N, C-alpha and C positions, 0 to 999 in steps of 0.2 A: 358016356359023356364026351369022350374024345371023338367018337364017330359023329355024334350030333354036332359038335363044334366044327369039325372038319367039313361036314356037309353044308352047314350054314355059311361058313366062310367061302366055300367054293361057289355057292349060289350067289353070295354077295359080290365076289370077284367077277363072275360071269356077267352079272347085271352091270357092274361098273365099267367093265371093258367094252360093253355094248354102247353105253350112253355117255360115259365120262372118259375123255382122253387123258393120257399120261399114266403114271404109276398107280395102278388100281389098289395094290396092297396098302399103300400109304393112306388112301382114302378110307379103306376099311377100318384102319385103326382110329382115324378121326371120327368116323361114324359110330364106332363102338364107344369111344369116350363120350360123345354127345348123347348117345342113348343111355349110357350109365348115369350121366348127370341129369338127364330128363326124368328118368325113373326115380332117382334120389329126391329131386325137388318135388315130384308128384307124391311120392310116399311121405315126404316131410309135411306137406300141406294136409294130406289125409290124416296122418297121425296127430297133427296139431288140432284138427277139428274134432277127432274122436276124444282126445284127452280133455279138450275144453268142455265137451258135452258131459263127460264123466264127472269132471270137477263141478260143473253147474248142478248136476243132479245131487252130488254130495252136499253142496252148499244149500240146496233146496230142502234136503232132509234135515240138516242141522239148523236151518233158518237164520244163519248168521255166518259171516266170513271170519273165521278164526285162523290161528296160526296153523292148525292142522290142515285146513283146506289149501292154504298157500304152499305148504310143504308137499302136500299130495300132488298139486299141479307141477311143482318142480320135479318130483320123482317121476311122474309120467313123461315129462318133457325129456329128461335124461335117458329114460328107458327107450323113448322113441329114437333118440340119436344112436343108441346101440343097435336097434333094429335096422335103421337106415344103413349104417355102416356094414352090418352083416349082409344086407341085400347087395350093397355095392361090391363086396368081396365075392359074393356068389356070382354076380354078373361078370366080374372081371375074370373069374376062373372059366367061364363059358366062352367069353370073347377072345381071350388071349391064351397063347400056347404056354404050356408048362416050361418054366425057366426063362421066359422072355423078360426083358428089362422092365417093360411096362407093368407086367403082373407083379414083379418083385417090388417095385416102388409102391404100387397100390396096396399090396399086402402089408408092407412095413407100416405105411401111414395108417391103414385101416386097423391093424392090430393095436398100434399105439392109441388110436382114437377109442377103440372098444375098451381097452384096459383103463384109460383115464376116466371115461364116462361110467364105467362099471364101479370104479372107486367113488366117484361123485354120487352115484345113485345109492351106493352103500352108506355113504355119509348122510344123505338125505333120509334114508330109512332109519338110521339111528336117531336123527333129529326128530323124526315123527314119533318114535318111541319115547324120547325125552319129553316132547310136547304133550303127548298123551298122559304121561305120568304126572306132569306139572298141572294138567287140567283136572286131575282127580281131586275130589274133596279131601280124601284121606291119603296122604302121601306115605310112601314107605320110608323107613329110617335109613335104608341103604343109600350111600352116596353115589347115585346112579350116574350123575353127570361126570364125575371123576373117572368112573369105570368106562363110560362111553368114550371119553377123551383118550383114555389109554388104548382102547380098541382102535380108534382112529389113527393114533400114532403108530401102532404096530402095522396096521393095514397100509399106511402111507410108506413105511420103510419097505415092506414086502413088495408093494407096487412099484416103487422106485427100482428095486433089484430086478423085477420082471421086465420093466421097460428097458433097462440097460441091456439085459440079456437078449431081448428081442432085437435091439439095434445091432448088437454084436453077433447075433445068430449063434449064441452059445447057450448051454444049459444053465438055468438059475442056480443049480447046485454048485457049479464052479465058483460063482460069485459068493454064495453063502459060505463055502469052505474058506474063502479068503477073508471073511469077516473076523476070524479069530485073531488076526494080526492087529486089527484096529479096535478090538473090544474095549481096551482101556480108554481110548479116545471117546468111544460111544458112551461108556459109563460116565465119563466126565461131562460130556455134552448133555446127556439126559439124566443128570444127577437129580435135579429138582422133580421131574416127572416120576422117577422111580421112588424117591422119598415120599412124594405126594401120594402115589398109589398105595404104598405100604401104610402110610398114615391113614388114608381113607378106609382101608380094610380094617385097621385097628379101631378107628372111630365107629365104624358100623358094627363090628363084632361085639364091642363093649357098650354099644348104644350110648355113646358119650355126647354126640352132637348131631343135630339135624336142622334143616331149614325152618326158620320160625322161632328157634330158641333164643332166649335172652342170654347173651354171652357177655361176660365181664373179664377183661384181660388188661390190667393197668400197664403192663410192660409195653404193649403196642398201642395204648391209648384207645382201646376198644371197649365200649359200653353201650350195647344196643342189641337189636335183633339181627340174627344171621339171615342174610338174603340170598346167599349163593355159596355152595360148596363145590369147587372145581377140583381139577387134578392137582394143581400146584398152589392154589390160593383159596382162602375163605374170605368172603366179603361180609362186613358187619355195618349195618346202618345205625350210627350212633343216635342218641336222643336229640342231638342238635342237628340231625339230618345230614351230617357228614358221613363219608364212607371210609372205613378203615379196612385195609387189605392185610391179611395175616397169612404167612406161609402155612400150608396144611400140616407139614411135619412139625411146626412149632407147637401145635396143639397136643402133640405127643411128648415132645421134649420139655415143654414148659407147662406150668400149671395155669388153669383158668377156672372161672366160676360159671356154672350153667344154672340158670334160674328156672329150668324146666320143672324141677320138683315142686317149686312153689305153685306153679300154674296147675300141675296135675293134682296137688292136694286141695287147691282152691282156697288157701288162706295165706295172707301175707303178714309177716311179723311186725309188731310194734315193740320197740325197745328204746325207750327214752326216759331220761331222768329229769326230775325237778330238784333243785338244790335249796335246802331250807336253812334259814338262819339258825345257828346253834342256840343263840340266846333266847329264841322264842319257844324252845322245847321245855315242857314242864308238866306237872300234874294237873288234872282237870279239877276245877273247883265246883261247888254246888251249882252256881248260876249257869256255868257252861254245860254241866251235866243236864240240868233241867231243860236247857234250850235244845241240846242235841237229842234229848229223849224224844222230842217231837218229830225227829227225822225218821221217815218210814224205813229207810234202808238200815238205820242204826238201832231201831227199837228192839228187834229180837236179840241182837248182839249185846246191847246194854243190859237187857233184862237177865240174860244168862250169865254175863260176866260179873255184874254187880252182885248177883246171888252167890256166885262162887267166892268172890272176894269177901263178902260179908260172912259166909260160913267159915272160911279159913281164918279170918281175923278173930272171929268169936271163939273158935276152937283154941287159938293160941293166946287168947286174953290179951290182945295187943293194945297198947296205949296209942290211940289214934290222934291224940292231940299234937303229936309231932309228925310232920310229913314224911320223915324217913322211916317211921315205923309202919309195919304191916304192908299189905299189898294195896295198890291204888292204880287207877287208870291214868294213862298219860295221853296228852293230846296227839303225840306222834303215832302211838299204837292205835288209838281210836281212828285216826285219820287213815292209816293203812287199811284197817278193816272196812272203813267206809268206801275207800276206792275199790277194794276187792268186791264188795257187795254191788257197787255201781257197775263194775265191769261184768259181773255175773248176770245182771239184768239188762245189759246193753244188747239191743237187737242186732247189731252189726259185729259182735264179737263171737268167735267160735268157742263154744263151751266144751267141745270134745278135744280140744288141743290145750297145750300148756297155757295156764293162766295164773299169774301171781303178781303181787306187789311186794317188792323186796327192798330192804335197806342195805346200801352199799357202804364201803369204807369211807369214813368222813375225811375231809381234807380242808385246805385253806379256802376252798370254795363253798364249804358248808357240808350238810348231811344230804347225800343223794338218796332220793326215793325213786326207784325205777319201776315203771310199768312194763310188764312182759306179757304180751297177749298176741292173738292172731285175729285179723279181720276175716269176715266171711266173703271177701271179694279180693281179687288180685288186680283189678283195673286201677291204673295209677291215680287218676283224678278222684275216684271214689275213695281209694285208700287214704289219700292225703286229706280229704274232707273229713273222714271219720276220725283220723288221728288228731286233726286240728280241733274238732268239736270236743273230743275227750279232754284234751289238755286245756282248752278254754274253760271247761267246767272245773278241772282240777285247780287251776290258778284262782278261779273265782271262789272256790269252796275253802281254800286255805284259811282265810280270815275267820271263818266260823269256828275254827279250832284254835284260834290264837296263834297260828303259825305265820311265818313271814318268809318270803323268798330272799335268798342271799343275792346281793348285788354289790359290785365294786363301787367305790365312791366315784361320783362324777363331778363335773364342774358345777352343776346345780347344788350338789351337797356342800361343796366348799363355799359357795356364795351364801348358802343358808347359815352355815356356821359363822361366816364372817359377819352377817347381819345380826345373828343371835348374840354374839359376844361383842358386837360393835367394835370390831377391829378394823382399823384403816389399812388400806393396801400398803402405805408407806411404812407402817409399823411392822407389817408382816415381812417386808423386804429387810428391814433393820434386824429383826429377830433372826432371819435366815443368815444374814451376814455375820452376826455374833456367834 
């Protein structure tokens, strides 16, 4: 290489001394720089054309311009810059003598250029991997974005050390050995990324959260779908379309509710009460029994239950002239059985999951009758429609059993009492004052 370079420079000097007056060596350096620049521009244009054709073929195969094609074009462009710089360094080593100032300047700039664009190309490759994972129909539960961001962070730190070592012309190990003195500062600066990385690993290992899950975390005002899990933050799109950002490590230190289990099972719970007026509860009389006997959902129950009651009362020789004696059917018990039969025949209620109608503790609001069941869909609109239809029927069917809904007195009730007892407003005020 040295013999070839020396022979080439001697030939160039001889030609310049013949045709160009003045200091020939100076002209050789200028010619060398011009030639290096010309080859670099020519190579740049050639590589751009080649990369554009490769990307065009890739787009033609996929028949659409996606994020993958744009990132592929960016990757090829950055690799072409690395190739151009490597060719420039190779030409400089041919044209200039070892140890010359021109060669040192070109080498330092070229090395820095190669390292920076190698880092950028590596970042683009990671972005392609992320975009490919996002384009898949079935995504992995692993928090890939947070891991890739961690890799980028580590690569950036190592690249910075390498760039400084190239400028100082020192070994990178010398700089790495000095990092022990500033480790506490680094831990303080990168506290959130470190905590986020550890939290991401725990979330993935325990399969606690993934993109697309319905997350509910009242402490941070989050209630919606998870749209992004990054290294330091988790983004949640709430049902009102606002975005809530939660620190990743908060999902480990604090509690949250993940509704993924509901989606996987395919059933959403109905758990709602109706409050009955206590004074409307009583035994069923003959007229009500005869009317309810015609209800298809109650006929099997009434036949079986009335036969049991009649057999028990006959065996005990009970005096049935008094309501407190013997066993009798109540309107509240019959109503609960009707609701249970109604839910068991409902086409939108899961029969393989918990299904019951239960009576809760009574209070000043009345007697709560709770429906506990699961729908066969988790779609929000369909779920609300099913729940509303069920309770529409429940409220309408109450009166057939002689039951009433408990309601607090309203202004209309006060006006009805006033008109019923013919009390004037002035007299009401006087009575209150007394």
